[in-house]
C-alpha positions in Angstrom: 129.5 136.0 14.0 126.8 138.6 14.5 124.3 136.4 12.8 125.2 133.5 15.1 124.9 135.7 18.2 121.6 137.0 17.0 120.4 133.4 16.6 121.4 132.6 20.1 119.7 135.7 21.5 116.5 134.8 19.6 116.7 131.2 20.8 117.0 132.4 24.5 114.1 134.8 24.0 111.9 132.2 22.5 112.7 129.8 25.4 112.0 132.5 27.9 108.7 133.2 26.2 107.8 129.5 26.2 108.8 129.2 29.9 106.8 132.3 30.7 103.8 130.8 28.9 104.2 127.5 30.6 104.5 129.2 34.0 101.4 131.2 33.3 99.5 128.1 32.4 100.7 126.3 35.5 99.6 129.2 37.6 96.1 129.2 36.0 95.8 125.5 36.5 96.8 125.8 40.2 94.3 128.6 40.7 91.5 126.6 39.1 92.1 123.5 41.1 88.6 122.3 41.9 87.5 122.0 45.6 87.0 118.6 47.1 83.8 116.8 46.3 82.3 117.6 49.7 83.3 121.3 49.5 81.8 121.6 46.0 78.6 120.0 47.1 78.3 122.4 50.1 79.0 125.4 47.8 76.3 124.2 45.4 73.8 123.7 48.2 74.7 127.0 49.8 73.8 128.8 46.5 70.2 127.5 46.9 69.9 128.5 50.5 67.0 130.9 51.5 67.3 132.6 54.9 65.0 134.9 56.8 67.5 137.8 56.2 69.6 137.8 53.1 73.3 137.1 53.9 72.5 136.1 57.5 72.0 132.8 59.2 69.7 133.4 62.2 69.9 130.8 65.0 67.6 130.5 67.9 68.8 129.2 71.3 68.2 129.4 75.0 71.4 130.8 76.4 71.3 129.3 79.9 72.6 125.8 79.0 76.3 125.7 79.6 78.6 124.7 78.0 76.3 124.5 74.8 75.2 128.1 75.1 75.6 130.8 77.8 76.5 134.4 78.2 80.0 135.9 78.6 79.2 139.5 79.3 76.7 140.4 76.6 77.9 137.7 74.1 76.4 134.3 73.7 79.1 131.7 73.5 79.5 127.9 73.8 79.5 124.7 71.7 76.3 125.5 69.7 77.4 129.1 69.1 80.8 128.0 67.7 79.3 125.2 65.6 76.7 127.6 64.2 79.4 130.1 63.4 81.4 127.4 61.6 78.3 126.4 59.6 77.6 130.0 58.7 81.2 130.5 57.5 80.9 127.4 55.3 77.7 128.8 53.7 79.1 132.3 53.3 76.7 133.8 55.8 76.9 136.0 58.8 75.6 134.4 62.1 73.0 136.1 64.2 71.9 134.5 67.5 68.5 135.1 69.0 68.0 134.2 72.7 64.5 132.9 73.7 62.7 130.5 75.9 63.5 126.9 75.0 59.9 126.0 74.4 59.6 128.9 71.8 62.4 127.7 69.6 60.5 125.2 67.5 57.7 127.6 67.0 60.1 130.3 65.9 61.7 127.9 63.4 58.2 126.8 62.1 57.0 130.4 61.7 60.0 131.6 59.8 61.1 134.0 62.5 64.5 132.2 62.6 66.4 129.9 60.2 67.3 127.2 62.7 67.6 126.2 66.3 70.7 125.0 68.1 70.1 124.6 71.8 71.3 121.2 72.9 68.1 119.9 71.3 67.5 116.2 71.1 66.0 114.5 68.0 62.7 112.9 69.0 59.8 111.4 67.0 57.4 113.9 68.4 59.6 116.9 67.3 60.1 115.3 63.9 56.4 115.7 63.3 56.8 119.5 63.4 60.3 120.2 62.1 63.3 118.6 60.4 66.6 117.8 62.1 70.1 118.0 60.7 72.6 115.3 61.1 73.6 115.0 64.7 76.7 116.8 65.9 77.0 115.7 69.6 75.8 113.1 72.1 74.1 114.1 75.3 73.2 112.4 78.5 70.2 113.1 80.7 71.5 113.0 84.3 69.9 113.3 87.7 70.9 115.9 90.3 70.1 115.4 93.9 71.2 116.8 97.3 74.4 115.1 98.6 72.6 113.5 101.5 69.7 112.3 99.3 68.6 108.6 99.6 67.9 108.7 95.8 70.5 106.4 94.2 69.0 105.8 90.7 66.1 106.6 88.5 64.2 103.7 90.1 64.1 105.8 93.4 62.3 108.7 91.7 58.8 107.1 92.0 56.6 109.3 94.1 59.3 112.1 94.3 59.0 115.6 92.9 61.3 116.2 89.9 62.4 119.5 88.6 62.9 119.9 84.8 63.3 122.6 82.2 60.0 123.1 80.3 59.7 121.2 77.0 63.2 119.6 77.2 63.6 115.8 76.8 64.2 115.7 80.6 60.7 117.1 80.9 59.3 114.6 78.4 61.0 111.6 79.8 60.2 112.4 83.5 56.5 113.1 82.7 56.2 109.8 80.8 58.0 107.8 83.4 56.7 109.3 86.6 53.6 111.2 85.7 52.9 114.9 85.3 51.8 115.3 88.9 55.4 114.4 89.9 57.1 116.9 87.6 57.7 120.7 88.2 58.5 122.6 85.0 60.7 125.7 85.0 61.6 128.0 82.1 65.3 127.6 82.8 67.4 124.7 84.0 69.0 127.1 86.6 65.6 127.7 88.1 64.9 124.0 88.5 68.3 123.6 90.3 67.5 126.6 92.5 64.2 124.9 93.5 66.3 121.8 94.4 68.5 123.8 96.7 65.4 125.2 98.3 63.9 121.8 98.9 61.0 122.4 96.6 61.8 119.4 94.5 63.7 116.1 95.3 65.7 115.9 92.1 66.4 117.6 88.8 66.7 115.8 85.5 68.8 117.7 83.0 71.6 117.2 80.4 74.9 116.1 82.0 77.1 119.0 80.8 74.9 121.8 82.2 74.3 119.5 85.3 78.1 119.6 86.0 78.1 123.4 85.8 75.1 123.7 88.1 76.5 121.3 90.7 79.9 123.2 90.6 78.0 126.4 91.3 75.8 125.1 94.1 77.3 123.4 97.1 75.6 120.4 98.5 74.5 118.9 95.2 75.7 115.8 93.3 75.1 114.0 90.0 74.1 110.4 90.3 76.6 108.0 88.7 73.8 106.2 86.7 72.8 107.8 83.3 69.1 108.3 82.9 69.0 108.6 79.0 71.5 108.9 76.2 70.5 111.0 73.2 71.7 112.9 70.1 71.8 116.6 69.5 71.0 118.3 66.1 69.9 121.5 64.6 66.2 122.0 64.0 65.1 123.5 60.6 61.7 124.2 59.1 60.2 121.5 56.9 59.6 124.3 54.3 63.4 124.9 54.0 64.9 121.8 52.4 67.6 123.8 50.8 68.9 125.0 54.2 68.7 121.5 55.6 70.8 120.1 52.7 73.4 122.9 53.0 73.7 122.6 56.8 74.2 118.8 56.5 76.9 119.4 53.9 78.6 121.9 56.2 78.4 119.5 59.2 79.9 116.7 57.1 82.9 118.8 56.2 83.3 120.1 59.8 83.3 116.6 61.2 85.8 115.4 58.5 88.3 118.2 59.2 88.1 117.9 63.0 86.4 121.2 63.6 83.4 119.9 65.5 85.5 117.6 67.7 87.9 120.5 68.5 84.9 122.6 69.6 83.6 119.8 71.8 87.0 119.2 73.3 87.4 122.9 74.0 84.3 122.9 76.3 84.0 119.3 77.5 87.0 117.7 79.2 87.4 114.0 79.6 86.7 112.7 83.0 
């Protein structure tokens, strides 16, 4: 009887050992489950990333372009700030934002002062001669702001008018090409161009639609024309000498689009009309 009981005890012990071993193996298998193909590709690309400061992703912007970038107290917030933070997290880096004049961003990226620029910047053939662009992450519209009592009803009415723009933006480029440099007044900030409009120094302002809405809301007596001037795509600008970062950023953007992060950020700041 004792022998039989001993056999039963040994059998139970052996089963327990087997079950424990199987449980351990299952745990190890679960822990070692590989990441998705996209995540694995991003992690591999991130390992080859070189940044200006180790462990830091430095982003240049012009923080007077709501809702893409603007100040809340001393902090720069907005669509571009949140997308850059999400990219940095994917790459295992800390985000640092540098505020500067818009027309200095490309130079800062080229010279290696910063890693990339996110500033509601449009992809253009001219800019592609100097820098690389990531995949696009948002669509922008160039709109026209005029006084509420203005006779200007569309872009066709801007001939021979004075147009305010933010220096080196696509609004500046398009207006200069379409109406001539002598009909364009350039300002370092979009808000300065709008202020000139309220003071009667210019007849209209051409600027991206989202900041246009913010400026019109903050300045009585202005309106945005119903007709769109130009539709364009926004992307991050990155030095041509940093292909590793470009690849990593594109990988991160692909994941952030796939999991809905970018759309959620856009929806947070831009409400459907």
